[in-house]
C-alpha positions in Angstrom: 29.3 31.9 -28.1 26.8 29.9 -30.1 28.7 26.5 -29.4 29.3 27.9 -25.9 25.1 27.9 -25.3 24.4 25.1 -27.1 27.0 23.2 -24.7 25.4 24.6 -21.6 22.0 23.8 -22.8 22.8 20.0 -23.5 24.8 19.9 -20.0 21.4 21.1 -18.4 19.4 18.8 -19.9 21.6 15.8 -18.8 21.5 17.2 -15.4 17.7 17.5 -15.6 16.8 14.1 -16.8 19.6 12.3 -14.2 17.9 14.6 -11.2 14.2 13.3 -12.6 15.0 10.0 -13.1 17.1 9.8 -9.8 13.8 11.1 -7.9 11.7 8.4 -9.5 13.9 5.5 -8.2 13.8 7.3 -4.9 9.8 7.0 -4.9 10.3 3.2 -5.6 10.9 2.9 -1.5 8.0 1.6 0.0 6.0 1.8 3.9 5.7 -0.6 6.2 2.1 -0.8 7.4 -1.3 -2.5 8.0 -3.4 -2.6 4.9 -6.9 -2.7 5.3 -9.1 -4.5 2.8 -12.6 -6.0 2.6 -14.1 -9.2 1.1 -15.7 -9.5 -2.2 -18.4 -11.4 -2.1 -16.2 -14.7 -1.2 -14.8 -14.0 -4.8 -11.4 -12.3 -3.4 -10.3 -9.0 -1.2 -10.5 -5.4 -2.4 -8.4 -2.6 -1.2 -10.6 -0.6 1.3 -10.9 3.1 0.2 -12.1 4.4 4.0 -10.3 3.3 7.4 -11.6 0.7 9.6 -12.8 3.4 12.0 -15.2 4.6 9.3 -16.2 1.2 7.9 -19.4 0.0 9.5 -19.9 -3.5 7.9 -23.1 -5.5 7.5 -23.5 -9.2 9.3 -21.8 -11.5 7.0 -19.0 -9.5 5.8 -15.4 -10.5 6.0 -12.6 -7.8 6.9 -8.9 -8.1 6.4 -5.8 -7.0 7.8 -2.1 -7.7 6.2 1.0 -6.1 7.4 3.2 -5.7 4.7 6.1 -3.4 2.7 4.3 -1.6 -0.2 4.5 1.6 -1.9 0.7 2.1 -2.0 -2.8 0.7 -2.5 -1.9 -0.7 -6.0 1.6 -2.6 -5.0 0.1 -3.6 -1.2 -0.1 -7.5 -0.4 -3.5 -9.0 0.2 -4.1 -11.3 3.3 -3.3 -14.9 2.3 -6.2 -16.3 3.4 -9.4 -16.2 1.6 -12.4 -14.3 2.8 -14.9 -16.9 4.0 -17.0 -15.6 6.2 -18.8 -19.6 6.7 -15.3 -20.7 7.7 -14.5 -18.1 10.2 -18.0 -17.7 11.7 -18.8 -21.4 11.7 -19.2 -21.6 15.3 -20.8 -18.4 16.1 -24.7 -18.4 15.2 -26.5 -15.1 14.5 -28.2 -13.5 17.7 -31.0 -11.0 17.5 -29.5 -7.2 18.2 -25.9 -7.9 17.1 -24.1 -8.6 14.2 -21.2 -10.9 13.3 -18.1 -9.8 11.3 -15.1 -12.1 10.2 -11.8 -11.0 10.5 -8.5 -12.0 8.6 -5.7 -11.2 10.2 -2.3 -11.7 8.4 0.9 -10.0 10.1 2.7 -10.9 7.4 6.1 -12.3 6.4 9.8 -12.5 8.4 10.9 -10.1 5.6 8.4 -7.3 5.9 9.0 -7.5 10.0 10.7 -4.5 11.8 14.2 -5.7 12.9 14.4 -7.6 15.7 10.7 -9.0 15.4 9.0 -11.7 14.3 5.4 -12.0 12.8 2.9 -14.0 14.6 1.0 -16.6 12.6 -1.8 -15.4 10.4 -5.4 -15.9 12.2 -9.2 -15.4 11.9 -11.7 -14.4 14.5 -15.3 -14.0 14.5 -16.3 -10.7 16.2 -20.1 -10.4 17.7 -20.6 -6.6 18.2 -23.7 -4.1 18.1 -25.3 -3.5 14.6 -24.0 0.1 14.2 -20.1 -0.9 15.2 -17.5 0.1 12.7 -14.6 -2.7 11.8 -12.2 -1.0 13.9 -14.6 -1.7 17.3 -15.1 -5.6 15.9 -11.2 -5.9 15.6 -10.5 -4.5 19.1 -13.3 -6.8 20.4 -10.8 -9.8 19.2 -7.6 -8.4 18.7 -6.1 -6.5 21.4 -3.9 -4.4 21.9 -4.3 -2.1 19.0 -2.3 0.9 18.8 -3.0 4.1 16.7 -0.8 7.0 16.0 -2.1 10.6 16.3 -3.5 10.7 12.9 -5.6 7.6 13.7 -3.4 5.5 11.4 -3.5 1.9 12.8 -0.1 0.9 13.8 -0.3 -2.5 15.3 -2.8 -5.3 15.8 -2.5 -7.7 18.8 0.5 -5.5 19.9 2.3 -6.2 16.6 4.6 -5.0 15.7 5.8 -3.2 19.0 6.7 -0.1 17.6 6.8 2.0 14.5 3.8 3.3 12.1 3.9 3.6 8.4 7.6 4.1 8.3 9.6 4.2 5.1 11.8 1.1 4.1 14.5 2.2 2.1 14.9 1.1 -1.8 16.4 -2.4 -1.9 15.2 -3.5 1.2 12.6 -6.2 2.1 9.5 -5.9 0.1 6.7 -8.6 0.2 5.5 -9.7 -3.5 1.9 -9.3 -4.5 2.0 -12.7 -6.2 1.4 -16.0 -4.8 -0.1 -17.1 -1.7 -1.1 -13.3 -1.1 -3.5 -13.4 -4.4 -4.8 -17.0 -4.4 -7.9 -15.2 -2.8 -8.4 -13.3 -5.7 -7.0 -11.4 -8.6 -7.7 -8.6 -10.7 -9.2 -6.3 -8.0 -6.1 -3.6 -8.9 -4.0 -4.3 -6.1 -1.4 -5.9 -8.2 1.7 -4.2 -9.0 1.3 -3.0 -12.4 4.1 -2.9 -15.3 4.8 0.5 -15.2 7.6 0.5 -12.9 10.1 -0.7 -15.5 10.2 2.5 -17.8 10.0 6.2 -17.3 6.5 8.3 -16.2 4.9 10.6 -17.8 6.3 13.1 -15.5 9.9 12.1 -16.3 8.9 12.4 -20.1 7.2 15.9 -19.6 10.5 17.0 -17.6 12.7 15.6 -20.3 10.4 17.7 -22.9 10.8 20.9 -21.1 14.5 20.6 -20.7 14.9 20.0 -24.5 12.8 22.8 -25.4 15.1 25.1 -23.3 17.6 23.8 -25.3 16.1 24.8 -28.3 15.1 28.4 -27.2 18.7 29.0 -26.0 20.1 27.9 -29.8 17.3 30.5 -31.6 18.4 33.4 -29.2 22.2 32.3 -30.3 21.3 32.6 -34.0 19.2 35.8 -33.6 22.6 37.5 -32.1 25.0 36.5 -34.8 
């Protein structure tokens, strides 16, 4: 009887470990979407913590958008052009009663494009808007048509992509690396992929530990019944 219980506990442990590791692998799938970035004083890009409709940038600010496939903000690719307000708004002088917001719009690479679509070339624009305008309003003034979903998620800029919004891309599909040109504008801001993906997470280890505890408990119960 004891041998059967131990065998059952070990089989349960193997099944649970396989399920937990399988779930971790499934989470590696990414999502195709427009990420929103803020220029960090000309030094690089910082992933925005609020949506473009909530951010109200000051005059002289640089805001960026990048279309790519990524798992989350830690994995998302930066715009491939530097956040240089002087270069973007050189031909747009300051004017009383308005502010200037430099926009960097990077539709990403062909590898990240939805099936049947080709990304347009990256571009910049200098939006002159009201002093209290949001980033979304600045973007709308220079990059129509914009498309949003029912939850106010930005789905398309200048009509790209034609359809879809934050859809999941199966594991093993096209991914945009965060290195190379995407990082030339700055690094170390927490948006690069970390090294934790190669090993088991804390959740995986916790699950394995729980299964082993159950196995030991079963063995102890078997011994008490002898």
